[in-house]
N, C-alpha and C positions, 0 to 999 in steps of 0.2 A: 505493501500499501506505500502511494509516493501524495504527501499533497506538498502545499504552498502557505508562507503567509507572507501577507507586504503588513508591511508598520508604514504607517506616513508620521515622517518626524524631521525633527532639524537637527544639524552632526552635534551641534549640544543637548538637544534633549536626548541625542544617544550618548555622545557622552557623559553624561548625567547617570544615563539609568544604568550602560555599563563599570561607575564609579571610577572613570577614565580623569585627571585634571584636565582643570580649565587652563589651558593656556594662550588663550585672547589675551590676556592683559601683558604677555610675557612676548610673544609676534608685535603688538602697537609696538613696543618700546626697542621692540630693534626693527622693525618696518620705520620708526624717529628718528633711529639715532642715523638706518642707514640713509635715510632722504638728508639728514642735518651734514651728512657727512659727503654727498653726494656736491647737496650744493655747496658746501665747505670746498671743494674740487672741481665746480666748472670752470672757475676762469683757466685753473689752468691743464684740462684739457683744450682751453679752448686758442691755448698759446702752448705752439710747439714746441720753442723755446725751455720756457717749465716745465712740459710735460718732457723730454728728455733729460731736465735735468735730471728731473725727479729719480727718471730711472737707471739714469748712468750713478745714483748716490747710491746703488744694491752694491752690497759688498757684494766679494767674491763666493763666500760663502749663501748668501743668499740668488744670488744669480746661478751657481752651482742649485739650489734645492728647486728655483723655478726649471729649468733647462730638462731635471729627474724628474720634477712633476709631471711636465709636458711629453718626457718619455713614453713618459708611465702609461699617460693617460690613448699619449697614437698608438703603441703596443694595448691596450685590451682594446680600439678601436678596428686594431686590425687585426684580431684573434676572433671576431665580430661575424668578420662575409665567411 
Protein backbone atom coordinates (compact mmCIF):
# COMPACT_ATOMS: atom_id res chain seq x y z
CA UNK A 1 0.00 0.00 0.00
CA UNK A 2 1.26 3.45 -0.89
CA UNK A 3 -0.07 6.84 0.15
CA UNK A 4 1.07 10.44 -0.18
CA UNK A 5 0.69 13.27 2.30
CA UNK A 6 1.08 16.86 1.11
CA UNK A 7 1.73 19.50 3.75
CA UNK A 8 1.36 23.16 2.87
CA UNK A 9 3.63 25.26 5.09
CA UNK A 10 6.32 27.89 4.89
CA UNK A 11 10.02 27.02 5.30
CA UNK A 12 10.00 28.76 8.71
CA UNK A 13 7.05 26.63 9.84
CA UNK A 14 8.76 23.44 8.64
CA UNK A 15 11.99 24.34 10.51
CA UNK A 16 10.03 25.05 13.69
CA UNK A 17 8.11 21.77 13.37
CA UNK A 18 11.30 19.72 13.01
CA UNK A 19 13.06 21.67 15.80
CA UNK A 20 15.66 23.25 13.54
CA UNK A 21 17.12 26.63 14.56
CA UNK A 22 15.90 29.91 13.11
CA UNK A 23 18.85 31.16 11.05
CA UNK A 24 17.16 34.25 9.59
CA UNK A 25 18.85 36.74 12.00
CA UNK A 26 22.29 35.27 11.26
CA UNK A 27 21.57 35.24 7.52
CA UNK A 28 20.47 38.89 7.63
CA UNK A 29 23.65 39.83 9.53
CA UNK A 30 25.85 38.08 6.94
CA UNK A 31 24.02 39.61 3.97
CA UNK A 32 24.21 43.08 5.55
CA UNK A 33 27.96 42.70 6.16
CA UNK A 34 28.59 41.45 2.61
CA UNK A 35 26.57 44.38 1.24
CA UNK A 36 28.57 46.84 3.34
CA UNK A 37 31.87 45.36 2.19
CA UNK A 38 30.77 45.39 -1.45
CA UNK A 39 29.81 49.06 -1.18
CA UNK A 40 33.12 49.88 0.53
CA UNK A 41 35.09 48.18 -2.27
CA UNK A 42 32.99 49.46 -5.16
CA UNK A 43 35.36 52.35 -5.82
CA UNK A 44 38.32 49.94 -5.83
CA UNK A 45 36.71 47.79 -8.52
CA UNK A 46 36.01 50.84 -10.68
CA UNK A 47 39.66 51.92 -10.57
CA UNK A 48 41.89 49.33 -12.32
CA UNK A 49 45.06 50.74 -10.76
CA UNK A 50 43.72 50.36 -7.19
CA UNK A 51 42.31 46.93 -8.05
CA UNK A 52 45.67 45.63 -9.27
CA UNK A 53 47.47 47.23 -6.31
CA UNK A 54 45.14 45.35 -3.97
CA UNK A 55 45.88 42.08 -5.79
CA UNK A 56 49.62 42.71 -5.75
CA UNK A 57 49.64 43.14 -1.96
CA UNK A 58 48.88 39.44 -1.61
CA UNK A 59 51.83 37.70 -0.05
CA UNK A 60 53.48 34.82 -1.87
CA UNK A 61 51.75 32.36 0.44
CA UNK A 62 48.34 33.95 -0.26
CA UNK A 63 48.91 33.75 -4.01
CA UNK A 64 50.03 30.14 -3.69
CA UNK A 65 46.88 29.26 -1.73
CA UNK A 66 44.75 31.00 -4.38
CA UNK A 67 46.48 29.03 -7.15
CA UNK A 68 45.98 25.76 -5.25
CA UNK A 69 42.30 26.55 -4.74
CA UNK A 70 41.81 27.31 -8.44
CA UNK A 71 43.74 24.19 -9.45
CA UNK A 72 41.59 22.03 -7.17
CA UNK A 73 38.41 23.58 -8.57
CA UNK A 74 39.55 23.01 -12.15
CA UNK A 75 40.58 19.45 -11.36
CA UNK A 76 37.19 18.71 -9.81
CA UNK A 77 35.44 20.15 -12.87
CA UNK A 78 37.54 18.04 -15.24
CA UNK A 79 36.76 14.82 -13.33
CA UNK A 80 32.99 15.33 -13.70
CA UNK A 81 33.12 15.14 -17.48
